KOLDO-841835 format. One record per residue: residue in three letters; x negated, y negated, z negated of N, C-alpha, C in turn. Coordinates in pm, whole numbers, plus 50000, padded with zeros to 5 digits. Each point is the difference from the previous one (the first is absolute). Example, Ala and Ser with C-alpha at 12.3 -4.5 7.8 and 13.67 -1.06 7.14 Angstrom:
2
R rest   n.x   n.y   n.z  ca.x  ca.y  ca.z   c.x   c.y   c.z
R  ALA 48681 50569 49220 50089 49881 50000 49910 49880 50000
R  SER 50035 49895 50072 49918 49881 49994 50077 49891 49927
This chain:
380
R rest   n.x   n.y   n.z  ca.x  ca.y  ca.z   c.x   c.y   c.z
R  MET 51302 48678 47922 49972 49951 50148 49963 50190 50055
R  LYS 50045 49956 50148 49959 50172 50066 49926 49936 50114
R  TYR 49881 50085 50034 49954 49960 50106 49998 50135 50108
R  VAL 50012 49987 50125 49992 50046 50134 49881 50007 50115
R  VAL 49895 50091 50012 49919 49994 50101 50026 50069 50106
R  CYS 50040 49886 50140 50048 50105 50133 49900 50007 50098
R  ILE 49933 50107 50014 49951 50032 50101 50032 50081 50117
R  PRO 50007 49906 50076 50053 50067 50167 49815 50034 50085
R  ASP 49936 50089 50018 49908 50024 49999 50004 49962 50171
R  GLY 49870 49886 49980 49917 49983 50122 50070 49927 50068
R  CYS 50178 49919 49981 50087 49950 50079 49925 49918 50047
R  ALA 49907 49894 49999 49904 49857 50060 49950 50022 50119
R  ASP 50044 49966 50072 49944 50013 50188 49930 49924 50101
R  GLU 49952 49969 50053 50035 49890 50109 50058 50015 50154
R  PRO 50052 49876 50016 50066 49972 50135 50016 50105 50082
R  VAL 50072 50053 50018 50055 50143 50028 50033 49922 50185
R  PRO 49955 50068 50125 50080 49929 50132 50148 50045 50041
R  ALA 50003 50162 49902 50127 50063 50066 50103 49921 49871
R  LEU 49954 49888 49938 50134 49927 49914 49985 49854 50048
R  ASP 49932 49992 50107 49965 49857 50041 49876 49879 49977
R  GLY 49920 50113 49903 49908 49899 49947 50071 49959 49825
R  ARG 50061 50126 49954 50086 49970 49895 49921 50164 49898
R  THR 50015 49917 49865 49963 50147 49931 50085 50094 50037
R  PRO 50024 50120 49884 50105 50080 49955 50078 49917 49846
R  LEU 49962 49872 49930 50029 49947 49887 50105 49883 50060
R  GLU 49948 49969 50087 50077 49901 50083 50128 50066 50071
R  VAL 49980 50111 50050 50125 50052 50052 50070 50073 49956
R  ALA 49998 50041 49908 50059 50110 49890 50145 49889 49947
R  ARG 50082 50098 50007 50152 49900 49937 49943 50062 49823
R  MET 49986 49873 49920 49978 50066 49866 50081 49853 49940
R  PRO 50131 49975 49936 50027 49936 49988 50013 49973 49810
R  THR 49947 50084 49932 50017 50026 49893 49842 49942 49971
R  LEU 49881 50055 50065 49886 49948 50007 49958 49823 50037
R  ALA 50112 49997 50058 50022 49857 50043 50050 49886 49925
R  ARG 50091 50047 49897 50046 49919 49869 49905 50030 49911
R  LEU 49949 50054 49983 49873 50063 49888 49860 49862 50018
R  ALA 49981 49988 50153 49904 49956 50088 50029 49842 49931
R  ALA 50152 49973 50037 50000 49808 50035 50027 49950 49852
R  ARG 49981 50086 49855 50026 49964 49911 49855 50059 49896
R  GLY 49925 49991 50060 49885 50115 49945 49853 49944 50027
R  THR 49920 50024 49987 49840 49935 50005 49941 50088 50089
R  LEU 49951 50016 50084 49897 50035 50088 49856 49952 50057
R  GLY 49909 50085 50049 49916 50000 50029 49954 50119 50111
R  ARG 49797 50010 49948 49946 50047 50083 49904 50103 49849
R  ALA 49971 50121 50042 49925 50029 49895 49907 50112 50100
R  ARG 49847 50008 49911 49903 50102 50048 49984 50093 49942
R  VAL 50086 50148 49994 50074 50113 49943 49815 50049 50031
R  ILE 49979 49979 50108 49816 50075 50078 49919 49945 49942
R  PRO 49964 50026 49853 49851 49920 50043 49884 49981 50085
R  GLU 49863 49884 49977 49959 50015 50141 49889 50102 49970
R  GLY 49953 50073 50093 49958 50115 49989 49987 50133 49999
R  LEU 50178 49988 49948 50042 50158 49990 50066 50046 50067
R  PRO 50064 50163 50065 50041 50033 50087 50188 49943 49936
R  ALA 50038 49972 50142 50158 49963 50036 50070 50163 50012
R  GLY 50024 49989 49871 50055 50131 49973 50110 49954 49920
R  SER 50125 50124 49977 50114 50019 49866 49926 50023 49905
R  ASP 49876 49972 49968 49939 50098 49841 49953 49845 49977
R  VAL 49987 49913 50080 49896 49903 49943 50131 49879 50032
R  GLY 50112 49970 50071 50135 49924 49990 50065 50058 49891
R  ASN 50033 50114 49965 50080 50027 49890 49948 49929 49860
R  MET 49872 50033 49992 49884 50007 49889 50090 49849 49987
R  SER 49943 49904 50048 49986 49855 50016 50163 49980 49945
R  ILE 50122 50040 50077 50114 49958 49952 50037 50056 49853
R  LEU 49939 50127 49952 49990 50035 49853 50000 49893 49918
R  GLY 49856 49855 50023 49933 50008 49954 49901 49963 49919
R  TYR 49920 50118 50106 49911 50098 49982 49853 49923 50071
R  ASP 49912 49922 49975 49873 49937 50152 49923 50180 50036
R  PRO 50047 50009 50071 49975 50093 50094 49800 50029 49965
R  ALA 49910 49809 50062 49847 49993 49953 50028 50054 49854
R  ARG 50030 50052 49973 49955 50060 49805 50085 50126 50011
R  TYR 50085 50025 50066 50044 50136 49912 49991 50103 50145
R  HIS 50041 49963 50129 49953 50092 50123 49887 50093 49949
R  ASN 50019 50125 50064 49897 50059 50040 50012 50131 50092
R  GLY 50114 49985 50099 50047 50086 50084 50177 50034 50002
R  ARG 49997 50034 50072 50200 50073 50072 49978 50086 49926
R  ALA 49965 50111 50041 50033 50120 49961 50043 50015 49898
R  SER 49877 49983 49844 50046 50037 49959 50140 49953 49892
R  ILE 50029 49827 50028 50112 49984 49974 50129 50132 50012
R  GLU 50011 50037 50170 50090 50114 50030 49993 50077 49877
R  ALA 49877 50028 49997 49973 50163 49936 50033 49968 49849
R  ALA 50035 49894 49950 50063 49998 49861 50131 49981 50025
R  ALA 50099 50005 50095 50126 49966 50013 50031 50152 50013
R  MET 49911 50073 50054 50027 50144 50043 49968 50106 49807
R  GLY 49961 49955 49875 49945 50036 49951 49914 50015 49971
R  LEU 49858 49993 50118 49891 50000 49960 49911 49949 49902
R  ARG 49951 50032 49940 49912 49868 49877 49806 50101 50104
R  LEU 49922 49881 50083 49896 50050 50047 49908 49984 49818
R  GLU 49906 50067 50034 49872 50041 49908 49923 49931 50042
R  ALA 49876 49960 49871 49961 49869 50052 49894 50032 50107
R  ASP 49967 50188 50059 49887 50037 50105 50103 50030 50114
R  GLN 50157 49910 49996 50042 50036 50137 50085 49903 50128
R  VAL 49989 50036 50069 50075 49904 50090 50108 50025 50083
R  ALA 50103 49843 50046 50098 50105 50068 49993 49962 50112
R  TYR 50053 50060 50181 49997 49935 50070 50139 50041 50048
R  ARG 50064 49891 50077 50166 49947 50034 49971 50154 50122
R  CYS 50038 50058 50030 50066 50086 50098 50121 50037 50106
R  ASN 49966 49927 50076 50165 49968 50102 49991 50099 50088
R  LEU 50096 50066 50037 50022 50123 50104 50007 49902 50104
R  ALA 49974 49983 50106 49934 49930 50135 50017 50045 50105
R  THR 50005 49966 50136 50027 50081 50081 49915 49934 50099
R  VAL 49852 50067 50054 49916 49944 50057 49949 50065 50130
R  THR 50038 49952 50095 49965 50099 50119 49894 50031 50029
R  GLY 50016 50106 50073 49861 50056 50111 49902 49909 49974
R  ASP 49975 49895 50117 49914 49903 50042 49937 49970 49863
R  GLY 50110 49931 49905 49953 49950 49860 50072 49825 50000
R  THR 50090 50047 50050 50106 49888 49946 50090 50032 49871
R  MET 50049 49887 49928 50057 49965 49863 50127 49990 50085
R  ALA 50076 50105 50029 50103 49981 50049 50190 49945 49900
R  ASP 49909 50083 49915 50144 49949 49833 49938 50050 49886
R  PHE 49945 49857 49934 49963 49991 49839 50035 50115 49922
R  ALA 50163 50009 50051 50110 50022 49919 50024 50170 50035
R  GLY 49958 50062 50076 50027 50106 50043 50137 50017 50042
R  GLY 50059 49941 50094 50188 49993 50001 50067 50012 49886
R  HIS 49922 49933 49929 50153 49994 49785 49988 50164 50001
R  PRO 49920 50064 49969 50079 50133 49932 50073 49978 49877
R  SER 50105 50098 49970 50077 49982 49869 49892 50065 49908
R  SER 50008 49965 49927 49920 49974 49822 49965 50168 49978
R  ALA 50155 50119 50032 49990 50101 50024 49894 50063 50067
R  ALA 50029 49988 50155 49902 50076 50039 49826 49927 50029
R  GLY 50034 49854 49935 49817 49978 49978 49965 50073 49863
R  ALA 50081 50037 49907 49927 50078 49887 50000 50130 50049
R  GLU 50071 50052 50116 49949 50137 50018 49829 49958 50064
R  VAL 49999 49945 50096 49877 50024 49996 49895 49928 49988
R  ILE 49980 49925 49863 49952 49973 49893 49917 50141 49946
R  ALA 50122 50055 49944 49990 50170 49938 49921 50087 50118
R  ALA 50039 50003 50101 49913 50049 50112 49837 50015 50000
R  LEU 50005 49832 50011 49885 49961 50007 49924 49996 49818
R  GLN 50052 50021 49864 49910 50013 49895 50002 50172 49988
R  ALA 50065 50059 50070 49980 50155 49980 49850 50043 50150
R  GLU 50006 49924 50045 49872 50068 50159 49886 49873 49981
R  LEU 50046 49913 49951 49862 49867 50001 49967 49946 49847
R  GLY 50083 50058 49889 49965 49926 49886 49891 50125 49936
R  GLY 49937 49861 49845 49921 50069 49942 49940 49928 49931
R  GLU 49879 49969 50068 49862 49848 49962 50139 49931 50036
R  VAL 50102 49934 50072 50084 49908 50007 50178 50039 50022
R  THR 50070 49927 49920 50111 50084 49998 50130 49837 50052
R  PHE 50104 50147 50065 50075 49848 50055 50157 50056 49943
R  HIS 50051 49822 49988 50111 49991 49931 50148 49928 50091
R  ALA 50054 50098 49983 50132 49939 50061 50054 49871 49989
R  GLY 50014 49941 50115 50102 49831 49891 50112 49970 50071
R  VAL 50078 49896 50125 50101 49990 50050 49937 49988 50133
R  GLN 50094 50059 50069 49963 50020 50151 49894 49993 50032
R  TYR 49964 49921 50074 49846 50020 50057 49917 49967 49895
R  ARG 50001 49901 49926 49903 49988 49903 49984 50063 49883
R  HIS 49876 50089 49954 49932 50119 49958 49838 49952 49901
R  ILE 49973 50078 49946 49908 49981 49917 49831 50105 49978
R  MET 49906 49956 50071 49938 50087 49914 49877 49941 49989
R  VAL 49968 50103 49818 49937 49937 49943 49850 50115 49965
R  ALA 49903 49898 50015 49853 50087 50038 49903 49944 49909
R  PRO 49870 50078 49957 49914 49947 49918 49934 49886 50046
R  ASP 49995 49874 49927 49961 49899 49960 49838 49982 50135
R  SER 49906 50105 50016 49961 50029 50119 50068 49992 50117
R  TRP 50096 49968 50025 50051 49992 50122 50076 49872 49991
R  ALA 49932 49921 49933 50134 49847 49996 49863 49919 50153
R  GLU 49922 50032 50025 49918 49856 50061 50040 50024 50155
R  ALA 50062 49954 50036 50027 50036 50171 50110 49877 50000
R  ASP 50020 49918 50141 50017 49902 50057 50163 50072 50080
R  CYS 50123 50013 49973 50105 50007 50061 50087 49935 50060
R  ALA 50034 50003 50113 50113 49880 50065 50123 50057 49942
R  PRO 50074 49963 49994 50153 49975 49945 50078 50035 50119
R  PRO 50037 50130 50037 50069 50058 50127 50096 49870 50041
R  HIS 50116 49931 49975 50055 49891 49997 49934 49898 50102
R  ASP 49870 49960 49923 49940 49933 50118 49958 49997 50160
R  LEU 50007 50160 50005 49982 50092 50139 50060 50011 50081
R  THR 50101 50007 49967 50153 50004 50092 49930 49965 50124
R  GLY 50075 50127 50076 49962 50002 50171 49821 49978 50039
R  GLN 49985 49979 49871 49789 49994 50077 49930 50109 49942
R  PRO 49861 50007 50088 49955 50121 49957 49940 50008 49848
R  ALA 50067 50148 49930 49976 49985 49849 49826 49938 49960
R  VAL 49957 49985 49916 49892 49949 49951 49969 50070 49919
R  LEU 49882 50081 49957 49985 50094 49938 49966 49995 49851
R  PRO 49977 50029 49892 49930 49988 49875 49842 50000 50019
R  THR 49913 49842 49925 49885 50029 50007 49950 50007 49897
R  GLY 49877 50007 49977 49921 49972 49838 49938 50171 49964
R  PRO 49970 49979 49884 49951 50137 49933 50118 50102 49989
R  ALA 50096 49995 49971 50094 50104 49956 50073 50026 50149
R  ALA 50038 49918 50129 50006 50025 50104 50022 50114 50063
R  PRO 49852 50118 49997 50044 50135 50073 50059 50092 49924
R  ARG 50050 49968 49842 50044 50114 49925 50183 49952 50045
R  LEU 50055 49925 50038 50065 49909 49986 50090 50008 50177
R  LEU 49915 49969 50084 50056 50068 50141 49974 50165 50011
R  ALA 49906 50113 49892 49993 50130 49995 50186 50010 49967
R  LEU 50052 49943 49935 50120 50050 49915 50078 49996 50122
R  MET 50004 49814 50053 50112 49999 50132 50024 50083 50068
R  GLU 49853 49984 50019 49981 50107 50181 50103 50130 49939
R  ALA 49920 50077 49882 50059 50097 49963 50222 49988 49951
R  SER 50011 49859 49973 50168 50005 49972 50035 50063 50181
R  ARG 49964 49953 50115 50046 50017 50107 50052 50158 50012
R  HIS 49941 50069 49908 50058 50153 50057 50100 50075 49938
R  VAL 49986 49913 49912 50143 49971 49851 50113 49924 50071
R  LEU 49983 49933 50043 50138 49918 50023 50023 50030 50138
R  ALA 49930 50080 50097 50000 50100 50120 50175 50077 49946
R  ARG 49972 50048 49951 50147 50130 49956 50108 49928 49941
R  PHE 49979 49856 49939 50123 49935 49965 50134 49957 50148
R  ASP 50089 49988 50023 50076 49930 50105 50040 49874 49949
R  MET 49897 49915 50004 49985 49828 50006 49920 49911 50048
R  GLU 49986 49887 50021 49942 49938 50067 49871 49961 49982
R  ALA 49961 50018 49870 49891 49964 49930 49886 50117 50066
R  THR 49902 49936 50032 49888 50104 50031 49859 50011 49913
R  GLN 50016 49956 49867 49876 50015 49966 50006 49903 49845
R  VAL 49928 50011 49901 49998 49878 49913 49914 49884 49998
R  TRP 50032 49905 49932 49888 49911 50042 49972 49909 49845
R  PHE 49862 50000 49961 49942 49954 49848 49996 49848 50024
R  TRP 50048 49904 49884 49897 49946 50021 50068 49880 49848
R  GLY 50012 49875 49977 50030 49945 49862 49933 50054 49906
R  GLN 49910 50014 50016 49937 50111 49823 50002 49898 49858
R  GLY 49964 50048 49912 50005 49912 49899 49970 50137 49840
R  ARG 49969 49910 49908 49987 50045 49899 50119 49950 49870
R  ASN 50018 50061 49914 50114 49960 49940 50004 49888 49945
R  PRO 50076 49907 49990 50004 49851 49940 50045 49940 49872
R  GLU 49980 49956 49978 50003 49954 49809 50070 49894 49999
R  MET 50113 50022 50027 50134 49833 49988 50046 49985 49832
R  PRO 50040 49888 49984 50074 50014 49848 50132 50023 49979
R  ALA 50097 49992 49942 50127 50007 50008 50084 49902 50000
R  PHE 50071 50010 50121 50075 49851 50068 50002 49947 49865
R  VAL 50068 50097 49886 50076 49910 49901 49887 49922 49868
R  ASP 49906 50086 50002 49852 49946 49940 49978 49849 50090
R  ARG 50003 50006 50136 49949 49852 50061 50094 49901 49964
R  PHE 50117 50113 50092 50092 49779 49987 50103 50049 49878
R  GLY 50020 50069 49881 50118 50025 49948 50147 50033 49987
R  LYS 49992 50057 50129 50132 50058 50022 50017 50120 50046
R  THR 50118 50095 50014 50006 50082 50014 50051 50007 50156
R  ALA 49926 50160 50093 50044 49945 50127 50049 50178 50082
R  GLY 50043 49948 50048 50028 50142 50139 50020 50007 50127
R  LEU 49961 50074 50098 49953 49990 50131 50087 50114 50058
R  VAL 50055 49988 50124 50041 50110 50062 49970 49962 50176
R  SER 49913 50117 50047 49934 49996 50142 49998 50144 50008
R  ALA 50020 50043 50121 50005 50114 50086 49823 50053 50036
R  VAL 49936 49892 49965 49846 49957 50056 49895 50039 49905
R  ASP 49909 50134 49990 49960 50035 49893 49872 49891 49946
R  LEU 49980 49907 50100 49895 49913 49979 50050 49904 49879
R  VAL 50084 49973 50056 50096 49859 49904 50043 50084 49889
R  ARG 50107 50129 50026 49987 50084 49825 49892 49996 49944
R  GLY 49883 50050 50024 49863 50019 49954 49966 49859 49905
R  LEU 50011 49921 50075 49939 49812 49910 50129 50074 49874
R  GLY 50102 49950 50049 50120 50059 49889 49948 50056 49839
R  VAL 49919 50135 50067 49995 50089 49847 49882 49906 49985
R  LEU 49912 49958 50048 49856 49985 49960 49999 49887 49897
R  THR 50146 49882 50009 49996 49905 49932 50164 50035 49910
R  GLY 49989 50155 49947 50132 50036 49914 50136 49908 50065
R  MET 50035 49984 50128 50112 49971 50013 50128 50154 49951
R  ASP 50101 49981 50041 50097 50117 50022 50017 50003 50154
R  VAL 49984 50072 50030 49993 50023 50136 50114 50151 50021
R  VAL 50098 49901 50090 50111 50062 50013 50019 50059 50166
R  THR 50022 50178 50004 49999 50060 50098 50153 50002 50021
R  VAL 49994 49922 50166 50185 49947 50053 50041 50125 50094
R  PRO 50121 50125 49999 50002 50078 50102 50008 49978 50091
R  GLY 49998 50028 50147 50014 49952 50091 49896 49845 50060
R  ALA 49880 49990 49917 49901 49878 49999 49915 50038 50096
R  THR 49983 49953 50110 49873 50066 50102 49927 49916 50015
R  ALA 49884 49998 50038 49928 49888 50092 49959 49962 50084
R  TRP 50150 50015 50073 50080 49961 50154 50072 49957 50025
R  TYR 50054 49941 50113 50110 49925 50012 50183 50094 49948
R  ASP 49999 50120 49967 50088 50036 49933 50023 49935 49860
R  THR 49880 50005 49936 50032 49943 49852 50110 50035 49935
R  ASN 50015 49971 49863 50142 49988 49915 49979 49851 49960
R  TYR 50031 49906 50076 49972 49851 49969 50087 50006 49820
R  GLU 50170 50009 50022 50095 49991 49948 49947 50058 49842
R  GLY 49946 50119 50049 49922 50086 49837 49887 49926 49962
R  LYS 49918 49934 50060 49909 49911 49914 50037 49937 49968
R  ARG 50113 49878 50059 50031 49860 49950 50042 50060 49853
R  ASP 50152 50141 50011 50064 50026 49869 49907 50037 49862
R  ALA 49879 50067 50035 49864 50015 49915 49994 49903 49971
R  ALA 49916 49889 50087 49974 49882 49907 50043 49945 49877
R  LEU 50192 50031 50058 50118 49916 49913 49992 50095 49863
R  ALA 49987 50097 50028 50020 50087 49901 49859 50011 49887
R  GLY 49928 49984 50027 49856 49987 49956 50035 49872 49902
R  LEU 49994 49902 50083 50046 49869 49921 50089 49987 49927
R  ALA 50140 50072 49985 50046 50026 49947 50006 50080 49839
R  ALA 49908 50090 50040 49935 50091 49870 49935 49933 49931
R  GLY 49948 49904 50027 49848 49887 49891 49933 49994 50081
R  ALA 49972 50023 50115 49883 49948 50072 49969 49851 50019
R  ASP 49928 49924 49992 49998 49883 50052 49945 49920 50128
R  LEU 49954 50140 50067 49943 49978 50167 50046 50114 50052
R  PHE 50011 49947 50097 49967 50181 50108 49975 49939 50115
R  VAL 49943 50110 50063 49956 49960 50112 50050 50100 50142
R  ILE 50077 49914 50099 50022 50069 50110 49943 50002 50105
R  HIS 49927 50107 50049 49934 50035 50161 50063 50152 50089
R  VAL 50009 49908 50130 50004 50055 50122 49900 49984 50095
R  GLU 50007 50124 50035 49885 49993 50096 50077 50010 50157
R  ALA 50042 49991 50012 50096 49993 50155 49970 49885 50105
R  SER 49947 49904 49955 49913 49912 50087 49904 49967 49990
R  ASP 49935 50098 49951 49871 49997 50023 49944 50156 50141
R  GLU 50111 50119 49936 49959 50056 50109 50075 49974 50139
R  ALA 50092 49884 50013 50012 49945 50200 49922 49966 50011
R  GLY 49991 49911 49890 49778 49919 50071 49942 50045 50042
R  HIS 49938 50131 49939 49909 50095 50027 50070 50065 50141
R  ALA 50114 50040 50071 50012 50073 50076 50058 49872 50097
R  GLY 50001 49871 49984 50041 49878 50115 50147 50013 50022
R  ASP 50065 50043 49885 50169 49998 50059 50074 49874 49929
R  VAL 49956 49918 50101 50105 49861 49972 50106 50008 49970
R  ASP 50074 50071 50042 50202 50002 49929 49961 50102 49911
R  GLU 49879 50095 49966 50033 50063 49852 49943 49852 49896
R  LYS 49916 49974 50062 49936 49902 49856 50112 49894 50006
R  VAL 50081 49903 50065 50148 49953 49988 50077 50053 49902
R  ARG 50053 50131 50050 50076 50061 49935 49988 50020 49867
R  SER 49873 49989 49948 49959 50093 49826 50021 49844 49913
R  LEU 49916 49920 50106 50054 49909 49893 50134 49964 49975
R  GLU 50078 49965 50134 50172 50027 49963 50024 50073 49875
R  ASN 49981 50181 50016 50020 50030 49900 49999 49954 49859
R  TRP 49861 49972 50005 49946 49920 49871 50135 49885 49940
R  ASP 50013 49936 50154 50098 49888 49912 50141 50074 49914
R  ARG 50076 50112 50150 50087 49990 49999 50054 50142 49860
R  ARG 49894 50108 49999 50010 50132 49882 49902 49929 49896
R  ILE 49948 49883 50008 49954 50014 49825 49970 49868 49966
R  LEU 49986 49910 50069 50012 49830 49919 50144 49935 49962
R  THR 50088 50059 50135 50109 49935 49952 50046 50089 49825
R  ASP 49993 50086 49978 50103 50080 49898 49939 49973 49890
R  LEU 49858 49978 50059 49853 49999 49871 50033 49858 49921
R  VAL 50026 49894 50064 50046 49930 49954 50111 49912 49942
R  ALA 50101 50093 50021 50120 50050 49957 50018 50030 49833
R  GLY 49851 50131 50032 49979 50068 49903 49892 49942 49839
R  LEU 49994 49900 50095 49900 49943 49866 50010 49847 49933
R  ASP 50162 49954 50090 50095 49920 49940 50035 50054 49918
R  GLU 50072 50103 50002 50063 50067 49889 49930 50063 49855
R  LEU 49852 49957 50031 49871 50068 49914 49994 49863 49886
R  GLY 50010 49900 50052 49948 49833 49940 49900 49986 50092
R  PRO 49968 49880 49976 49849 49916 50020 49912 50110 50091
R  TRP 49929 49967 50111 49913 50050 50086 49921 49979 50035
R  ARG 49881 49993 50069 49913 49979 50092 49977 50135 50100
R  LEU 49913 49930 50117 49979 50107 50133 49932 49963 50076
R  LEU 49834 50090 50036 49914 49960 50075 50063 50091 50133
R  LEU 49943 49942 50119 49991 50057 50109 49898 49980 50091
R  LEU 49938 50113 50028 49868 50008 50122 49942 50110 50002
R  PRO 49979 50052 50152 49925 50079 50034 49828 50057 49987
R  ASP 49992 50056 49923 49865 50053 50002 49922 49957 50112
R  HIS 50035 50012 50097 49866 49920 50126 50085 50036 50105
R  ALA 49941 49931 50103 50111 49984 50141 49957 50104 50089
R  THR 50103 50067 50081 49973 50071 50082 50056 49965 50183
R  PRO 49934 49942 50019 50069 49984 50149 49989 50020 50081
R  LEU 50149 50006 50085 50032 50094 50067 49910 50045 50182
R  GLU 49932 49926 50014 49928 49945 50092 49885 50099 49965
R  LEU 49881 50004 49853 49885 50046 49961 50076 50092 49993
R  ARG 50078 50071 49924 50012 50167 49954 49960 49967 49843
R  THR 49929 49934 49940 49914 50055 49918 50022 49847 49876
R  HIS 49939 50037 49921 49973 49913 49910 49917 49894 49965
R  THR 50028 49864 49954 49920 49838 50015 49946 49973 49874
R  ALA 49972 49967 49999 49953 49913 49843 50021 49876 50017
R  ASP 50076 49923 50093 50076 49885 49989 50115 49991 49896
R  PRO 49992 49827 49905 50056 49985 49945 50163 50061 50016
R  VAL 50071 49998 49925 50159 50062 50030 50093 49914 49874
R  PRO 50151 49978 50111 50104 49872 49903 50004 50106 49891
R  TYR 50019 49907 49902 50105 50043 49850 50103 49860 49958
R  LEU 50092 50097 49943 50099 49921 49940 49998 50056 49829
R  LEU 50036 49852 49961 50055 50056 49823 50095 49929 49999
R  ALA 50115 50059 49946 50098 49944 49966 50065 50070 49832
R  ASP 50149 49852 49968 49994 50011 49876 50131 49986 50014
R  SER 50048 50103 49908 50179 49949 50025 50016 49867 49929
R  HIS 49938 49942 49917 50047 49844 49920 49936 49913 50064
R  THR 49904 49981 50014 49917 49868 50081 49938 50008 50138
R  ASP 50053 49944 50032 49995 49966 50164 49823 49919 50021
R  GLY 49985 50124 50105 49848 49948 50056 50003 49888 50104
R  PRO 49924 49937 50098 49965 49915 50109 50148 50064 50070
R  GLY 50006 50124 50052 50023 50081 50146 49943 49978 50090
R  GLY 50054 50076 50092 49948 50040 50157 50047 50119 50027
R  SER 49885 50052 50119 50054 50078 50115 49917 50110 49917
R  TYR 50003 50140 50011 49891 50092 50010 49977 50103 50077
R  THR 49932 49921 50076 49933 50017 50109 49818 49994 50040
R  GLU 49939 50013 50053 49838 49984 50035 50025 49838 50018
R  ALA 50042 49960 50105 50012 49870 50056 50019 49896 49936
R  ALA 50086 50062 49871 50078 49838 49924 49867 50011 49895
R  VAL 49958 50118 49984 49889 49967 49893 49864 49968 49999
R  ALA 49954 49998 50160 49878 49998 50050 49895 49908 49902
R  GLY 50096 49856 49987 49928 49885 49929 49953 50028 49854
R  ALA 50039 50112 49920 49984 50015 49905 49897 50025 49963
R  PRO 49936 49929 49856 49849 50071 49965 50079 50118 49928
R  VAL 49813 50090 50047 49982 50098 49994 49998 50108 49857
R  VAL 50071 50044 49919 49987 50016 49834 49919 50147 50073
R  ALA 49956 50096 49818 49965 50094 49986 50123 50114 50013
R  GLY 49980 50071 50036 50163 50093 49973 49984 50019 49909
R  HIS 49915 50069 49892 50025 50043 49884 50025 49916 49854
R  ARG 49944 49854 50061 50112 49906 49926 50147 50014 50029
R  LEU 50088 50027 50070 50108 49998 50023 50115 50042 49865
R  MET 49926 50154 49951 50037 50064 49880 50017 49873 49901
R  GLU 49890 49944 49955 50019 49870 49882 50123 49899 50072
R  GLU 49996 49974 50120 50103 49909 50007 50138 50039 49968
R  LEU 50044 50116 50059 50121 50094 49991 50053 49957 49810
R  LEU 49916 50099 49940 49975 49969 49850 50030 49929 49912
R  ARG 49944 49836 50067 49994 49935 49902 50091 49884 49971
R  ARG 50108 50009 49867 50108 49928 49965 49991 49837 50010
């Protein structure tokens, strides 16, 4: 038996006026997903446990089968793991966005205009050269980077920048805030020398090194994962999965959908029991409030991943598939919510009751804990 987990990040939504009160999942043309849903099992999952932030770190940890209430201790440390950074016991990692904050203090763009990874790395190198010392800056992907500091810097309340789009920037508070604010202000002088939309760094999502058991030890299955997002890749590293890099895979609309699909099929053919496919595009569209792009990203999932993925799985033998987002990212809100999300379980040989994969279609279903779905996927 082969297993696949499909994560269209942030794809769940709320009724959108521009779509005549429908959601992107209701509008998108997704014939392969519709066929899977018609013979699968559908329901609602709470991937964000009560009391935890509605972030991709929490949601994806749930989907991989780890209870965030037990294992989650911060986002940035997970991303650091994807970059090969092993935090010491006396260190804390902060997510370091390249962000655009206007002169009047408005968060104009949490992603700093989506610079290329090469351009972002150049800025991070300059920040390290000029501001490094007690802290260190480490280049990630596009606008997503990491700052590592002594553990004494950990106590601060920091707002996720994607929650502030178009609003006044909410600055860090708490004991470590003065040091963070000084670095953020100093970064403006460094970024001013570069030809990019980002104006400064923004620190948030701090965390210490998490301890998570290996996936194979927890579930008895070997696993691989493909994603362009360091956060998701970091979860793969921390749980001992084979984390695959695909050329042209980005965390943006232009990602290599086919490459991710083929990486999953190749990994399964090579002996992996389970493979995780994560695509960020639908989440980015939600943050941008881009209705057309969110619909397009879902259609890309169907046309460029699911159709040939199902055909390839059929050639490998019996299979089971789980599909759900790590959280909702409503277009009208432009940020994550902790609302339950729809999930689909499909089996190549055993039909479920069937239905439609939309928010409205599963609205009356009981809500299950997101981290329990991996156990349900792997049951025989």
